[in-house]
C-alpha positions in Angstrom: -1.3 -5.4 11.3 -3.7 -3.9 8.8 -3.2 -4.3 5.0 -4.6 -2.0 2.5 -4.5 -2.2 -1.3 -3.4 0.9 -3.2 -3.6 1.5 -7.0 -0.3 3.4 -7.4 2.3 2.9 -4.6 4.7 5.7 -5.8 2.0 8.3 -6.0 0.4 7.3 -2.7 3.8 7.4 -1.0 4.3 11.0 -2.2 0.8 11.9 -0.8 1.7 10.3 2.5 5.0 12.2 2.7 3.2 15.5 2.0 0.7 14.6 4.8 3.7 13.9 7.2 2.8 10.2 7.7 5.6 8.2 9.2 7.1 5.9 6.5 8.8 2.9 8.1 10.7 1.6 5.1 11.3 1.9 1.4 8.9 0.4 -1.2 9.7 -3.3 -1.6 9.1 -4.4 -5.2 8.7 -8.0 -6.3 7.8 -9.3 -9.7 4.2 -9.6 -8.6 3.6 -6.9 -5.9 4.9 -3.8 -4.2 4.8 -3.2 -0.4 5.3 -0.3 1.9 4.9 0.0 5.7 3.7 3.1 7.5 2.9 3.8 11.1 -0.3 5.4 12.4 -0.6 8.0 15.1 -1.0 5.2 17.8 2.2 3.4 16.6 0.4 0.6 14.8 2.1 -0.8 11.7 0.1 -0.7 8.4 1.1 -2.5 5.3 0.2 -1.0 1.9 0.1 -3.3 -1.1 0.0 -2.7 -4.8 -0.8 -5.7 -7.0 1.2 -5.9 -10.2 -0.7 -8.4 -12.2 -3.6 -9.3 -14.3 -4.4 -12.2 -11.8 -5.5 -9.7 -9.2 -7.5 -7.6 -11.6 -9.3 -10.7 -12.9 -9.8 -12.1 -9.4 -13.4 -12.5 -8.2 -12.2 -11.8 -4.6 -14.0 -8.8 -3.1 -12.2 -5.5 -3.4 -12.7 -2.2 -1.5 -11.7 1.2 -2.8 -10.6 3.8 -0.3 -9.9 7.5 -1.2 
């Protein structure tokens, strides 16, 4: 399974719905993160993740932005 970081899960979910992407479940929200699963055109599951914390923003781990 692939995992991608998104900045705003609610806005991104709306964009996915408009683009007719298959949403597999509802947004799961925890005190620290949000998750959503989608399916690509080949049936592969993709996890979307929104970090909800200063720990992630301050992290020195590499980050990649996708638009």
